[in-house]
N, C-alpha and C positions, 0 to 999 in steps of 0.2 A: 452551524457546523460544528461549534463546541459543546453543545448539548447532546447531538447526535454521537460524537466521540466519549463523552461523558458517559452516557447512556450503553454504549457497546462495551465500556472497558471492563465491568465485573464480568460479562459473559467471555470477552476475549480471555480474560485473565485465567477463568476458571476452565475453558478449553484448554489453553496453553499448560495450565499444570496436569490436568487428564493425561494431555498429550505426553508432557514430557516423563509424568510418573510411569506412563505404560511405555516409554521409549519407541513413539509412534508421531514425533513429529512432522515427518514426511507424507506418512496417511493423511494425517489430518490436514493438512497442508492441503492436500489433493480432494479431502472430502469438503472442507469448507469453500474451496475454490468454485467447485462445482453447485453446491446449495447456493451460494451468494449469487452464483448466474443465474438460478431459479428464481432466489427471490428477486432479483433485480428484472427479472421479465415482463415488459409490460401488461401481460395478461393476469399475473399473478399481481402485480402492482395493484391492480384495479379490484381485485378480490380481497387483497388487505384491506382497504378502507371501507369496503362495502356492507352495508348492515345486514343485508340479507344474505349474505354466506356466514355461515355458520363456522365456528373453529373448528369443529371436524369435519365438515366440507373442505376448509383452506386446507387443513392438514392433508387428507387424501387425495386433492391437487396437486400439493406440496412433494408429497411423496411419488405421485406419478410421474411427475416432471424430472426428479432426482434420477440419477442412474442407479441402474441394480448394482445392488452389491454394496450398499450405504449400510454400515454396522448400526446395530440397535443403539448405540450412545450417540451416533450422530443423528439418528431417527428422535433420538431422546431431545436432543438440542434443539431441532425444527419444533418440537411440540412444545416445550417449555417457552420457546419463542413466540410462537402462536397462539399460547395461552394467555402470555402476558403481552400479547398486541406489540411485539417488537420486531416480527419476523423483517421487516423493514430495515433493520440495524443488521442483518446478516451481511451485506460487503463491509462495513466498517469492522466488524468482527471478524473478518477475515482479513483485512487491511492492518488492524492492531495486532493479530494473532501472527502475521508473515512479521511483523516488525520486532517482536516479541523473540520469535524464531531465530532471526538475525542474529540480534542481540546475543542471544546464548551460543550461535556458532560464532561470534567474534566477526561478524560482517557487518558494515556499516553502509547507508546508501550513500550515494555520489551522485547532486545533479548536476550535469556537466552541460553547460550551455556554449554553444559555437556558432560563430558568426555563419559558418559555412560548414557542409556536410564533413564529418570525420569519417576516414575508411577505417577498417576493423585495427590495423596497424598502430594508427595514431591513438584509437583509444585503447588498446591493449599496453603501448607505452606510457599514456597520463595513466592509465590506472596503477599500472605498476609504480611509478614516481607515487602518486598519491599512498600507495599500502606503504611505502617505503616510509613517507612523510607522517604517516598515523599509526603507523605499526598494528594495522587491523586489515582484515581482506575488504576490500571495495564492491559493492555491487553497482556499478553504474546505469543512471537512465540519463541518456544521453538526448538532446533536442538542438536543433537549429532556432537562433534568436539573431535574427537579421539586424536588430536596433542595436547591436554589439560592433558593428563595423568591421572588425576583425578581431583576431585574439578568442580567449575562453575566458568564462566565469566559472566556477567550481565552488559548489557548497556541499559542504559534509558536516552534516548537523548544525551549529550555529556559527559554523566559520566557514568565512568567504573567501575564494581565494580570487582577486578577480584581476586577469590580464587582460584585459579587454583593450580594445582601441578608445572604446567609447571612454572609460574610467580614466584613460592615461588624457585624454582631450579635457576632461574634465578638470583633473588636475591642474594641467597647464593654464587652463582658464583662469584657476582658483588662483594661482601664484602669480599670473600676470595682474588681476585683480588687485593684490597686496600692493604689487609697485606704484 
């Protein structure tokens, strides 16, 4: 996984720089989403590693599967990736581009794990609290993790806020074991 991220990073940074200079971060976000979906498609994946499919044929297939209106710069990215045998990196390039875009916009991702499903009001209240704490806009990713027993665990960057019943029980067990 680290190798894929390492290989994708220069492409993501170059695309981000271009998009930022052109003030088209939103446009590139959409183009990369569409291109990454095409690159991840099983039929395209089968052609990527097939020695019987030339780079030109793969490029034609790729363009045919991409949505109409893809600008020359995005097409050029596809061509460079195909020429360098890196088309399979597009989903990771997109993910890294999005991370750079969120960082530029002052947004940070928060992974919110809850023992039970949270409604929109609960998520909104939690996000508001997190935005006050971190003084940044929060982009939440919420998922249910039944192993927590109760409460929530929030991960923002490398900081973890664990308010789960499971962690409290573990702390109590540790304190009892010391007695």
